[in-house]
PASEBA-1860 file (N, C-alpha, C; in nm, 3 decimals):
! residues 135
1> MLGWPETL> -1.166/-3.158/1.094/-1.046/-3.146/1.176/-0.926/-3.202/1.098 ~ -0.814/-3.132/1.107/-0.694/-3.175/1.037/-0.625/-3.290/1.110 ~ -0.570/-3.380/1.033/-0.488/-3.486/1.091/-0.346/-3.436/1.111 ~ -0.265/-3.519/1.175/-0.127/-3.484/1.204/-0.047/-3.453/1.077 ~ -0.053/-3.533/0.972/0.024/-3.501/0.850/-0.015/-3.366/0.789 ~ -0.144/-3.335/0.788/-0.188/-3.208/0.732/-0.144/-3.091/0.818 ~ -0.149/-3.111/0.949/-0.104/-3.007/1.042/0.044/-2.977/1.021 ~ 0.125/-3.083/1.010/0.268/-3.064/0.986/0.293/-2.994/0.852
9> ERLTALTT> 0.217/-3.030/0.751/0.233/-2.968/0.620/0.200/-2.818/0.627 ~ 0.095/-2.785/0.698/0.058/-2.643/0.711/0.158/-2.566/0.796 ~ 0.208/-2.628/0.901/0.311/-2.562/0.983/0.438/-2.539/0.901 ~ 0.473/-2.635/0.817/0.589/-2.618/0.730/0.567/-2.503/0.633 ~ 0.448/-2.497/0.573/0.416/-2.388/0.480/0.415/-2.253/0.552 ~ 0.363/-2.249/0.674/0.363/-2.126/0.752/0.505/-2.080/0.781 ~ 0.591/-2.174/0.817/0.731/-2.142/0.845/0.799/-2.088/0.719 ~ 0.772/-2.150/0.606/0.828/-2.103/0.480/0.780/-1.961/0.450
17> GLHVLALL> 0.652/-1.937/0.471/0.597/-1.803/0.450/0.661/-1.700/0.542 ~ 0.679/-1.735/0.669/0.746/-1.645/0.763/0.890/-1.616/0.719 ~ 0.955/-1.717/0.664/1.092/-1.701/0.616/1.096/-1.600/0.500 ~ 1.003/-1.612/0.409/0.995/-1.518/0.296/0.970/-1.377/0.349 ~ 0.877/-1.363/0.444/0.850/-1.231/0.502/0.972/-1.175/0.573 ~ 1.046/-1.259/0.643/1.167/-1.213/0.712/1.269/-1.162/0.611 ~ 1.286/-1.234/0.500/1.380/-1.189/0.396/1.335/-1.057/0.335 ~ 1.206/-1.043/0.310/1.155/-0.916/0.258/1.175/-0.803/0.358
25> YIGLGGFL> 1.154/-0.832/0.486/1.174/-0.731/0.589/1.321/-0.691/0.599 ~ 1.411/-0.787/0.585/1.554/-0.753/0.588/1.586/-0.653/0.477 ~ 1.531/-0.675/0.358/1.559/-0.586/0.245/1.483/-0.455/0.248 ~ 1.359/-0.459/0.294/1.272/-0.342/0.280/1.228/-0.279/0.413 ~ 1.253/-0.345/0.523/1.203/-0.298/0.652/1.257/-0.164/0.696 ~ 1.375/-0.127/0.646/1.428/0.005/0.681/1.338/0.118/0.633 ~ 1.265/0.095/0.526/1.172/0.196/0.476/1.053/0.214/0.570 ~ 1.015/0.109/0.643/0.908/0.121/0.741/0.944/0.226/0.846
33> AWWVPRSI> 1.071/0.235/0.878/1.117/0.330/0.979/1.100/0.475/0.934 ~ 1.076/0.499/0.807/1.048/0.635/0.762/0.918/0.684/0.825 ~ 0.824/0.591/0.848/0.694/0.626/0.904/0.680/0.583/1.050 ~ 0.753/0.479/1.087/0.751/0.430/1.225/0.897/0.427/1.272 ~ 0.948/0.543/1.313/1.092/0.555/1.343/1.146/0.452/1.442 ~ 1.071/0.417/1.541/1.122/0.322/1.641/1.143/0.182/1.585 ~ 1.082/0.152/1.472/1.098/0.019/1.412/1.240/-0.003/1.360 ~ 1.318/0.103/1.352/1.456/0.089/1.303/1.537/-0.003/1.395
41> VVHVGFAA> 1.506/-0.002/1.523/1.578/-0.087/1.619/1.559/-0.234/1.583 ~ 1.436/-0.272/1.552/1.408/-0.410/1.514/1.476/-0.441/1.381 ~ 1.470/-0.346/1.288/1.527/-0.372/1.156/1.678/-0.388/1.162 ~ 1.745/-0.310/1.243/1.891/-0.323/1.255/1.926/-0.466/1.298 ~ 1.850/-0.520/1.391/1.873/-0.658/1.433/1.852/-0.757/1.320 ~ 1.744/-0.740/1.244/1.717/-0.828/1.130/1.827/-0.815/1.025 ~ 1.865/-0.692/0.995/1.967/-0.669/0.891/2.102/-0.728/0.936 ~ 2.137/-0.708/1.062/2.263/-0.765/1.112/2.259/-0.917/1.103
49> WGVAVTLL> 2.145/-0.976/1.140/2.133/-1.122/1.129/2.145/-1.166/0.984 ~ 2.083/-1.094/0.893/2.090/-1.128/0.751/2.233/-1.129/0.699 ~ 2.310/-1.029/0.740/2.451/-1.023/0.700/2.528/-1.138/0.765 ~ 2.506/-1.159/0.894/2.580/-1.263/0.967/2.553/-1.402/0.911 ~ 2.426/-1.432/0.884/2.392/-1.566/0.837/2.444/-1.588/0.694 ~ 2.466/-1.479/0.622/2.520/-1.489/0.487/2.671/-1.509/0.489 ~ 2.739/-1.441/0.579/2.885/-1.443/0.580/2.946/-1.548/0.672 ~ 2.871/-1.592/0.771/2.925/-1.686/0.870/2.852/-1.819/0.859
57> PLTCPLTA> 2.912/-1.924/0.909/2.846/-2.056/0.904/2.740/-2.070/1.013 ~ 2.634/-1.989/1.003/2.525/-1.992/1.099/2.400/-2.050/1.033 ~ 2.319/-2.116/1.112/2.192/-2.168/1.062/2.081/-2.076/1.108 ~ 1.999/-2.034/1.016/1.885/-1.949/1.048/1.786/-2.031/1.131 ~ 1.732/-1.974/1.239/1.635/-2.048/1.320/1.512/-2.092/1.240 ~ 1.470/-2.011/1.143/1.354/-2.050/1.063/1.387/-2.170/0.974 ~ 1.509/-2.177/0.924/1.551/-2.295/0.847/1.553/-2.417/0.938 ~ 1.602/-2.400/1.061/1.605/-2.512/1.156/1.464/-2.562/1.186
65> VEDFLREL> 1.370/-2.469/1.204/1.231/-2.509/1.231/1.173/-2.582/1.110 ~ 1.197/-2.526/0.991/1.144/-2.591/0.871/1.204/-2.730/0.852 ~ 1.335/-2.742/0.875/1.399/-2.874/0.864/1.340/-2.973/0.965 ~ 1.316/-2.926/1.087/1.256/-3.011/1.189/1.117/-3.060/1.145 ~ 1.037/-2.966/1.095/0.902/-3.004/1.049/0.909/-3.098/0.929 ~ 1.001/-3.074/0.839/1.018/-3.164/0.724/1.062/-3.302/0.771 ~ 1.149/-3.306/0.870/1.195/-3.434/0.924/1.077/-3.512/0.982 ~ 0.990/-3.443/1.054/0.871/-3.509/1.110/0.781/-3.563/0.999
73> RGLGPLPG> 0.786/-3.500/0.883/0.705/-3.545/0.769/0.778/-3.649/0.686 ~ 0.901/-3.683/0.725/0.978/-3.784/0.652/1.045/-3.732/0.527 ~ 1.060/-3.599/0.516/1.118/-3.540/0.395/1.267/-3.511/0.407 ~ 1.319/-3.501/0.526/1.459/-3.465/0.542/1.477/-3.315/0.531 ~ 1.597/-3.267/0.564/1.621/-3.123/0.562/1.620/-3.065/0.420 ~ 1.604/-2.932/0.415/1.610/-2.864/0.285/1.749/-2.884/0.226 ~ 1.757/-2.927/0.102/1.889/-2.943/0.039/1.957/-2.808/0.024 ~ 2.064/-2.786/0.100/2.140/-2.662/0.090/2.084/-2.545/0.169
81> GFNEHYLY> 1.975/-2.563/0.239/1.916/-2.454/0.317/1.805/-2.382/0.241 ~ 1.743/-2.287/0.307/1.627/-2.218/0.252/1.659/-2.145/0.121 ~ 1.760/-2.059/0.126/1.793/-1.981/0.005/1.830/-2.071/-0.111 ~ 1.912/-2.169/-0.083/1.957/-2.262/-0.187/1.837/-2.336/-0.248 ~ 1.744/-2.377/-0.165/1.631/-2.458/-0.211/1.525/-2.374/-0.284 ~ 1.491/-2.258/-0.226/1.378/-2.182/-0.280/1.417/-2.066/-0.372 ~ 1.536/-2.009/-0.353/1.568/-1.886/-0.425/1.671/-1.900/-0.536 ~ 1.784/-1.964/-0.505/1.893/-1.970/-0.602/1.851/-2.052/-0.723
89> DTVVPREL> 1.871/-1.996/-0.840/1.837/-2.057/-0.968/1.687/-2.077/-0.988 ~ 1.606/-2.027/-0.894/1.461/-2.031/-0.909/1.410/-1.888/-0.923 ~ 1.434/-1.808/-0.821/1.395/-1.667/-0.822/1.510/-1.582/-0.874 ~ 1.632/-1.616/-0.832/1.751/-1.540/-0.869/1.852/-1.634/-0.935 ~ 1.893/-1.603/-1.059/1.998/-1.684/-1.121/2.127/-1.676/-1.038 ~ 2.191/-1.789/-1.020/2.310/-1.797/-0.936/2.418/-1.697/-0.975 ~ 2.434/-1.672/-1.104/2.539/-1.579/-1.148/2.510/-1.434/-1.109 ~ 2.385/-1.405/-1.072/2.348/-1.269/-1.031/2.355/-1.249/-0.879
97> LPAVGVAA> 2.388/-1.354/-0.804/2.387/-1.344/-0.659/2.478/-1.233/-0.606 ~ 2.600/-1.215/-0.657/2.682/-1.104/-0.606/2.614/-0.968/-0.630 ~ 2.556/-0.948/-0.746/2.488/-0.822/-0.776/2.366/-0.803/-0.687 ~ 2.293/-0.911/-0.662/2.175/-0.904/-0.575/2.218/-0.869/-0.433 ~ 2.329/-0.925/-0.386/2.380/-0.893/-0.253/2.417/-0.747/-0.242 ~ 2.486/-0.694/-0.342/2.522/-0.552/-0.341/2.396/-0.466/-0.346 ~ 2.301/-0.504/-0.431/2.176/-0.428/-0.441/2.101/-0.427/-0.308 ~ 2.102/-0.540/-0.237/2.035/-0.547/-0.107/2.102/-0.454/-0.007
105> LVLVATSY> 2.235/-0.452/-0.007/2.307/-0.361/0.084/2.278/-0.215/0.050 ~ 2.274/-0.183/-0.079/2.243/-0.046/-0.122/2.100/-0.009/-0.081 ~ 2.009/-0.103/-0.095/1.870/-0.079/-0.057/1.859/-0.049/0.092 ~ 1.925/-0.129/0.173/1.921/-0.107/0.318/1.988/0.026/0.353 ~ 2.104/0.055/0.293/2.173/0.181/0.320/2.086/0.300/0.279 ~ 2.017/0.289/0.167/1.927/0.395/0.121/1.813/0.415/0.219 ~ 1.757/0.305/0.266/1.646/0.317/0.362/1.694/0.383/0.491 ~ 1.814/0.350/0.536/1.868/0.411/0.658/1.900/0.558/0.637
113> AGCHARAR> 1.954/0.593/0.521/1.982/0.734/0.491/1.851/0.813/0.489 ~ 1.748/0.759/0.428/1.618/0.826/0.427/1.560/0.837/0.566 ~ 1.577/0.736/0.646/1.528/0.737/0.784/1.598/0.848/0.862 ~ 1.728/0.859/0.844/1.806/0.963/0.911/1.760/1.102/0.865 ~ 1.743/1.119/0.734/1.701/1.249/0.679/1.563/1.288/0.732 ~ 1.473/1.192/0.738/1.338/1.222/0.788/1.340/1.255/0.937 ~ 1.422/1.184/1.013/1.433/1.213/1.156/1.491/1.352/1.177 ~ 1.588/1.386/1.098/1.650/1.519/1.108/1.549/1.628/1.072
121> ARRDTAVS> 1.472/1.604/0.967/1.370/1.701/0.926/1.264/1.718/1.035 ~ 1.224/1.609/1.098/1.127/1.617/1.208/1.185/1.697/1.325 ~ 1.311/1.671/1.356/1.377/1.741/1.466/1.388/1.890/1.434 ~ 1.429/1.923/1.311/1.442/2.063/1.271/1.308/2.135/1.275 ~ 1.204/2.065/1.232/1.069/2.123/1.234/1.024/2.147/1.377 ~ 1.051/2.053/1.465/1.012/2.067/1.605/1.085/2.182/1.671 ~ 1.211/2.203/1.638/1.292/2.310/1.697/1.249/2.446/1.644 ~ 1.209/2.454/1.517/1.175/2.582/1.457/1.032/2.626/1.485
129> RPSTMAE> 0.949/2.539/1.540/0.811/2.577/1.572/0.811/2.672/1.692 ~ 0.730/2.775/1.684/0.721/2.864/1.802/0.649/2.791/1.914 ~ 0.684/2.825/2.034/0.623/2.761/2.149/0.476/2.802/2.159 ~ 0.392/2.707/2.193/0.249/2.736/2.207/0.211/2.753/2.352 ~ 0.307/2.742/2.440/0.280/2.757/2.583/0.266/2.906/2.616 ~ 0.171/2.937/2.701/0.152/3.076/2.746/0.265/3.111/2.840 ~ 0.317/3.233/2.818/0.429/3.276/2.903/0.381/3.369/3.009
END
């Protein structure tokens, strides 16, 4: 059985993992809508949140949860937030951040354009099919 410190450590790691998945979904989730069209509604919310938390002084709820768990472990909040702590100058060099931001927007726009094209193709195919109902 896990003790309290180990439980907190695992919850913190789980929260960090969820945060990474959320960031990946923000960038790539629009492509999921190519196969699961209704998922676009969820992705628009994630993408809007991603833009808002980047441009406005908002705290991501996952960062708040991770900071809370770290506080319970006596570690204090993430220095500079999740992206600052885990991504900047670790995964992405700081000088490339503007280019990465533009690339992320292009990626999302491309996924949405593909989603629209696929939806249109499905609609056109459905309209052009002859009716199978007996007249």
